[in-house]
FILUM-738662 format. One record per atom (N, C-alpha, C, O, CB): residue in three letters; x, y, z. Coordinates in steps of 0.001 Angstrom, whole numbers, padded with zeros to 6 digits, always signed. Glycine has a CB too. Layout:
ALAXYZ
...
***
This chain:
MET+135246+145720+192566
MET+135904+146620+191600
MET+134877+146805+190393
MET+134205+145859+189980
MET+137361+145991+191095
THR+134803+148084+189859
THR+133918+148369+188771
THR+134554+147801+187517
THR+135768+147857+187325
THR+133638+149887+188643
ASP+133655+147228+186632
ASP+134085+146713+185373
ASP+134466+147834+184446
ASP+133678+148759+184251
ASP+133025+145863+184765
PHE+135653+147785+183862
PHE+136177+148758+182878
PHE+135153+148957+181680
PHE+134854+150074+181258
PHE+137594+148249+182324
ASN+134663+147816+181191
ASN+133744+147882+180073
ASN+132497+148738+180416
ASN+132002+149503+179589
ASN+133326+146459+179662
GLN+132032+148585+181616
GLN+130822+149304+182108
GLN+131172+150790+182161
GLN+130320+151615+181833
GLN+130349+148771+183555
ILE+132343+151152+182544
ILE+132667+152515+182682
ILE+132790+153133+181253
ILE+132361+154265+181031
ILE+133970+152675+183513
MET+133333+152434+180368
MET+133442+152858+178959
MET+132066+152987+178309
MET+131896+153877+177475
MET+134301+151859+178163
LYS+131090+152170+178632
LYS+129748+152298+178139
LYS+129069+153538+178653
LYS+128314+154223+177964
LYS+128958+151102+178500
GLN+129393+153793+179949
GLN+128750+155009+180548
GLN+129288+156210+179954
GLN+128546+157146+179655
GLN+128935+155085+182041
ALA+130655+156240+179749
ALA+131314+157389+179100
ALA+130787+157667+177713
ALA+130568+158815+177326
ALA+132797+157160+179022
GLN+130584+156571+176957
GLN+130030+156726+175574
GLN+128645+157271+175666
GLN+128311+158138+174859
GLN+130017+155374+174790
GLN+127761+156825+176619
GLN+126504+157349+176729
GLN+126494+158802+177163
GLN+125661+159572+176685
GLN+125755+156544+177617
VAL+127330+159175+177991
VAL+127461+160594+178400
VAL+127797+161435+177082
VAL+127145+162434+176778
VAL+128644+160764+179557
GLN+128826+160968+176354
GLN+129180+161706+175217
GLN+128058+161816+174201
GLN+127884+162858+173569
GLN+130351+161113+174616
LYS+127301+160742+174043
LYS+126158+160831+173157
LYS+125055+161834+173598
LYS+124430+162532+172800
LYS+125565+159476+173025
ASN+124880+161839+174912
ASN+123899+162749+175479
ASN+124396+164201+175344
ASN+123576+165098+175149
ASN+123626+162394+176969
ILE+125635+164446+175436
ILE+126229+165826+175266
ILE+126076+166274+173884
ILE+125720+167424+173628
ILE+127717+165874+175638
GLN+126344+165362+172941
GLN+126204+165662+171488
GLN+124733+166060+171193
GLN+124431+167013+170474
GLN+126634+164396+170598
GLU+123888+165281+171785
GLU+122343+165565+171514
GLU+122058+166956+172066
GLU+121439+167806+171425
GLU+121307+164433+172266
ALA+122540+167137+173277
ALA+122209+168484+173935
ALA+122830+169617+173133
ALA+122201+170667+173005
ALA+122749+168554+175447
GLN+123998+169466+172600
GLN+124588+170435+171708
GLN+123823+170717+170481
GLN+123750+171877+170078
GLN+125882+170013+171335
LYS+123230+169725+169837
LYS+122415+169826+168693
LYS+121090+170628+169097
LYS+120686+171541+168377
LYS+122109+168374+168128
LYS+120468+170284+170198
LYS+119277+171023+170590
LYS+119608+172434+170970
LYS+118801+173302+170640
LYS+118581+170341+171730
ILE+120693+172776+171623
ILE+121030+174114+172002
ILE+121263+174908+170676
ILE+120766+176026+170539
ILE+122305+174134+172959
ALA+121998+174342+169731
ALA+122213+175042+168464
ALA+120856+175419+167747
ALA+120754+176446+167077
ALA+123083+174145+167531
GLN+119916+174605+167913
GLN+118572+174845+167304
GLN+117666+175767+168052
GLN+116563+176056+167588
GLN+117867+173576+167150
LEU+118100+176249+169219
LEU+117212+177146+169950
LEU+116928+178389+169227
LEU+117782+178898+168501
LEU+117769+177478+171250
GLN+115789+178888+169390
GLN+115372+180202+168927
GLN+114764+180984+170126
GLN+113830+180527+170785
GLN+114334+180069+167742
VAL+115323+182142+170364
VAL+114801+182980+171469
VAL+114598+184408+170847
VAL+115195+184790+169841
VAL+115836+183004+172768
VAL+113724+185128+171531
VAL+113426+186470+171119
VAL+113718+187425+172290
VAL+113065+187348+173330
VAL+111953+186582+170646
GLY+114656+188284+172125
GLY+115019+189281+173029
GLY+114232+190565+172759
GLY+114045+190919+171594
GLY+116483+189509+172959
THR+113786+191243+173740
THR+112970+192456+173563
THR+113452+193591+174402
THR+114096+193423+175437
THR+111536+192182+173889
SER+113098+194816+173892
SER+113259+195961+174773
SER+112322+197058+174258
SER+111734+196952+173182
SER+114764+196453+174824
GLY+112214+198055+175025
GLY+111305+199156+174625
GLY+109807+198725+174629
GLY+109027+199180+173792
GLY+111697+199662+173206
GLY+109435+197872+175550
GLY+108014+197362+175553
GLY+107746+196566+174406
GLY+106668+196714+173829
GLY+107010+198454+175594
ASN+108627+195695+173976
ASN+108410+194903+172711
ASN+108576+195665+171401
ASN+108319+195110+170333
ASN+107031+194328+172720
LYS+108998+196917+171461
LYS+109165+197661+170160
LYS+110411+197251+169483
LYS+110503+197490+168279
LYS+109190+199184+170367
VAL+111371+196672+170093
VAL+112516+196108+169452
VAL+112645+194664+169806
VAL+112619+194285+170977
VAL+113753+196854+169816
GLN+112794+193809+168722
GLN+112780+192357+169003
GLN+113952+191832+168209
GLN+114112+192134+167026
GLN+111380+191630+168595
ILE+114758+191051+168868
ILE+115882+190351+168225
ILE+115631+188812+168351
ILE+115387+188320+169453
ILE+117285+190774+168901
THR+115690+188092+167264
THR+115643+186603+167332
THR+117051+186109+167171
THR+117766+186420+166219
THR+114696+185973+166222
MET+117422+185286+168205
MET+118786+184749+168242
MET+118773+183216+168427
MET+117929+182674+169141
MET+119594+185421+169386
ASN+119726+182536+167768
ASN+119773+181115+167897
ASN+120688+180729+169027
ASN+121314+181586+169650
ASN+120212+180478+166611
GLY+120770+179423+169298
GLY+121530+178901+170439
GLY+123067+179102+170283
GLY+123824+178841+171218
GLY+121217+177404+170615
GLN+123499+179554+169132
GLN+124913+179820+168894
GLN+125221+181342+169024
GLN+126284+181824+168631
GLN+125318+179298+167483
HIS+124234+182058+169596
HIS+124348+183487+169800
HIS+124457+184313+168532
HIS+125076+185377+168490
HIS+125507+183755+170638
LEU+123840+183782+167525
LEU+123845+184494+166231
LEU+122456+185108+165997
LEU+121436+184420+166044
LEU+124234+183518+165044
ALA+122453+186459+165737
ALA+121145+187059+165510
ALA+120624+186617+164245
ALA+121357+186525+163261
ALA+121185+188535+165545
GLN+119298+186315+164214
GLN+118617+185776+163048
GLN+117698+186917+162355
GLN+117698+187104+161138
GLN+117735+184503+163503
THR+116942+187630+163242
THR+116140+188695+162718
THR+116145+189869+163726
THR+116396+189717+164922
THR+114698+188196+162428
VAL+115858+191014+163164
VAL+115652+192261+163909
VAL+114418+192852+163549
VAL+114237+193050+162347
VAL+116722+193228+163701
ASN+113494+193188+164388
ASN+112288+193946+164201
ASN+112239+195165+165060
ASN+112408+195104+166277
ASN+111117+193108+164465
ILE+112004+196287+164404
ILE+111931+197616+165024
ILE+110642+198213+164653
ILE+110301+198327+163476
ILE+113090+198530+164605
ASP+109894+198610+165682
ASP+108642+199296+165564
ASP+108917+200596+164755
ASP+109905+201277+165030
ASP+108016+199591+166993
GLU+108073+200946+163778
GLU+108281+202183+162999
GLU+108327+203423+163838
GLU+109018+204380+163488
GLU+107206+202338+161987
SER+107614+203435+164929
SER+107596+204580+165770
SER+108941+205000+166336
SER+109172+206166+166657
SER+106687+204337+166844
LEU+109817+204015+166447
LEU+111215+204288+166978
LEU+112117+204927+165932
LEU+113182+205461+166244
LEU+111886+202966+167468
LEU+111664+204859+164683
LEU+112568+205398+163634
LEU+112566+206961+163663
LEU+113404+207599+163025
LEU+112118+204873+162197
LYS+111641+207532+164389
LYS+111563+208946+164536
LYS+112336+209395+165751
LYS+112496+210602+165936
LYS+110137+209384+164620
GLU+112823+208511+166585
GLU+113615+208836+167826
GLU+115076+209109+167475
GLU+115554+208772+166392
GLU+113539+207656+168871
ASP+115709+209679+168353
ASP+117127+209978+168286
ASP+117886+208675+168114
ASP+117515+207685+168746
ASP+117602+210740+169549
SER+118950+208617+167281
SER+119650+207346+167084
SER+120233+206743+168347
SER+120386+205523+168400
SER+120737+207532+166103
GLU+120578+207540+169394
GLU+121077+206962+170548
GLU+120002+206182+171247
GLU+120318+205129+171801
GLU+121652+207982+171415
VAL+118774+206598+171271
VAL+117688+205814+171876
VAL+117529+204454+171164
VAL+117385+203422+171819
VAL+116351+206610+171816
LEU+117558+204464+169839
LEU+117360+203250+169115
LEU+118608+202271+169382
LEU+118442+201061+169540
LEU+117175+203586+167565
GLU+119802+202855+169418
GLU+120935+202115+169684
GLU+120918+201425+171009
GLU+121311+200265+171125
GLU+122052+202945+169582
ASP+120441+202168+172060
ASP+120341+201580+173354
ASP+119334+200495+173450
ASP+119542+199520+174173
ASP+120043+202587+174319
LEU+118213+200628+172727
LEU+117195+199643+172602
LEU+117686+198354+171948
LEU+117390+197241+172382
LEU+116069+200203+171840
LEU+118434+198564+170904
LEU+119039+197337+170150
LEU+119961+196630+171123
LEU+119860+195408+171236
LEU+119889+197769+168785
VAL+120805+197268+171797
VAL+121744+196656+172710
VAL+121003+195954+173806
VAL+121349+194823+174146
VAL+122697+197681+173286
ALA+119982+196583+174383
ALA+119185+195865+175404
ALA+118498+194642+174876
ALA+118430+193626+175567
ALA+118156+196773+175989
ALA+117981+194710+173661
ALA+117335+193500+173123
ALA+118236+192345+172765
ALA+117865+191174+172837
ALA+116589+193854+171941
ILE+119494+192747+172358
ILE+120559+191709+172029
ILE+120944+191162+173407
ILE+121102+189943+173481
ILE+121894+192344+171204
ASN+121099+191838+174410
ASN+121608+191360+175703
ASN+120431+190471+176334
ASN+120695+189489+177027
ASN+122038+192643+176688
ASP+119200+190845+176070
ASP+118080+190038+176565
ASP+118026+188707+175864
ASP+117741+187682+176484
ASP+116760+190773+176382
ALA+118299+188713+174568
ALA+118252+187459+173789
ALA+119426+186523+174230
ALA+119269+185308+174350
ALA+118338+187774+172224
ALA+120610+187161+174464
ALA+121775+186370+174901
ALA+121486+185714+176235
ALA+121779+184533+176426
ALA+123041+187255+175006
ARG+120893+186497+177194
ARG+120649+186017+178472
ARG+119624+184794+178388
ARG+119735+183820+179133
ARG+120131+187181+179358
LYS+118647+184910+177454
LYS+117727+183837+177269
LYS+118398+182535+176758
LYS+118128+181430+177229
LYS+116663+184277+176321
VAL+119242+182734+175817
VAL+120032+181645+175237
VAL+120767+180934+176325
VAL+120729+179707+176416
VAL+121015+182160+174180
GLU+121469+181731+177192
GLU+122205+181135+178284
GLU+121367+180338+179231
GLU+121754+179258+179679
GLU+122899+182167+179024
GLU+120175+180897+179543
GLU+119201+180259+180459
GLU+118817+178973+179877
GLU+118922+177936+180532
GLU+117953+181127+180708
LYS+118360+178995+178627
LYS+117825+177702+178048
LYS+118943+176660+177843
LYS+118734+175453+177970
LYS+117114+177971+176663
SER+120140+177186+177519
SER+121274+176278+177408
SER+121656+175579+178719
SER+121961+174388+178783
SER+122451+177031+176897
ARG+121612+176419+179751
ARG+121889+175859+181117
ARG+120857+174948+181554
ARG+121188+173971+182225
ARG+122021+176924+182140
ASP+119601+175155+181244
ASP+118469+174285+181524
ASP+118618+172953+180770
ASP+118386+171887+181339
ASP+117145+174985+181137
GLN+118999+173020+179509
GLN+119228+171817+178720
GLN+120316+171049+179228
GLN+120142+169834+179315
GLN+119480+172117+177336
MET+121471+171566+179599
MET+122546+170832+180154
MET+122318+170327+181538
MET+122826+169265+181898
MET+123709+171628+180134
SER+121551+171071+182352
SER+121208+170665+183663
SER+120388+169442+183640
SER+120584+168536+184450
SER+120517+171728+184369
SER+119361+169384+182623
SER+118503+168214+182551
SER+119330+167003+182151
SER+119045+165888+182590
SER+117345+168439+181557
LEU+120357+167205+181318
LEU+121273+166170+180791
LEU+122029+165637+182011
LEU+122183+164422+182138
LEU+122283+166753+179659
MET+122512+166511+182921
MET+123399+166232+184006
MET+122660+165837+185218
MET+123272+165704+186278
MET+124248+167381+184292
GLY+121361+165633+185139
GLY+120541+165243+186249
GLY+120387+166348+187374
GLY+120327+166064+188570
GLY+121130+163986+186833
GLY+120331+167568+186896
GLY+120120+168744+187766
GLY+121452+169268+188417
GLY+121426+170188+189235
GLY+119099+168374+188885
VAL+122600+168662+188034
VAL+123813+169203+188541
VAL+124154+170560+187906
VAL+124215+170669+186682
VAL+124920+168227+188320
GLU+124370+171573+188714
GLU+124611+172863+188212
GLU+126105+173143+188065
GLU+126902+172631+188851
GLU+123969+173861+189090
LEU+126508+173960+187054
LEU+127860+174389+186910
LEU+128238+175363+188040
LEU+127367+176153+188404
LEU+128060+175029+185544
PRO+129406+175389+188615
PRO+129729+176308+189642
PRO+129607+177769+189253
PRO+129850+178093+188090
PRO+131062+176040+190095
PRO+129258+178639+190123
PRO+129069+180094+189716
PRO+130325+180566+189031
PRO+131443+180257+189443
PRO+128753+181040+190973
GLY+130116+181317+187980
GLY+131240+181928+187229
GLY+131795+181019+186144
GLY+132536+181500+185287
GLY+132363+182298+188183
MET+131480+179746+186137
MET+131971+178839+185155
MET+131034+178888+183887
MET+129807+178825+183973
MET+132058+177398+185765
GLN+131701+179001+182745
GLN+130962+179109+181458
GLN+130555+177716+181069
GLN+131281+176751+181306
GLN+131833+179785+180312
ASN+129367+177613+180458
ASN+128870+176406+179860
ASN+129726+176127+178568
ASN+129707+176889+177602
ASN+127313+176544+179537
PRO+130453+175015+178623
PRO+131342+174799+177386
PRO+130596+174357+176225
PRO+131247+174119+175207
PRO+132423+173776+177634
PHE+129266+174200+176209
PHE+128495+173644+175145
PHE+127733+174656+174445
PHE+127026+174307+173499
PHE+127615+172623+175622
THR+127800+175987+174834
THR+126911+177022+174236
THR+127769+177893+173333
THR+127222+178742+172630
THR+126183+177906+175351
GLY+129048+177729+173318
GLY+129855+178600+172436
GLY+130084+179944+173144
GLY+130625+180845+172503
GLY+129140+178820+171036
GLY+129723+180143+174393
GLY+129913+181471+175049
GLY+131375+181594+175472
GLY+132060+180626+175804
GLY+128950+181647+176311
GLY+131762+182740+175439
GLY+133256+183045+175673
GLY+133501+183243+177150
GLY+132577+183090+177949
GLY+133737+184363+174879
SER+134644+183557+177513
SER+135004+183738+178909
SER+134633+185188+179406
SER+134518+186124+178614
SER+136537+183464+179090
ASP+134468+185305+180645
ASP+134098+186549+181236
ASP+135293+187530+181258
ASP+135107+188722+181502
ASP+133564+186308+182637
ILE+136485+187040+181011
ILE+137685+187776+181091
ILE+137834+188620+179865
ILE+137728+188109+178750
ILE+138851+186873+181272
LYS+138082+189934+180035
LYS+138242+190882+178964
LYS+139753+191211+178897
LYS+140433+191340+179915
LYS+137346+192180+179197
SER+140221+191334+177692
SER+141581+191769+177508
SER+141808+193102+177172
SER+142958+193510+177007
SER+142173+191054+176588
***
């Protein structure tokens, strides 16, 4: 029979590892791009935009073009945050992947369900 104290030590270590991973994820910085890098969005691991860079040549374009490029760059950055978060948690969990469709509870990402 497994020693209860050993189980508790393991649980505490897992909790510590998760907290460390959460800190690392929060400190992530990724750059999402679109329009051949003419639009760049820097986003942190909490999915908060930090900076927006727009090439001056795009300011002469129709507003719909710029809006579409901004959305694409934001989505690219969010995808990169999710990938890096998943990689961070996967390394913590020894390569165990979350089931398809399950959100990573440590990245602050919301549910796929829309109301």
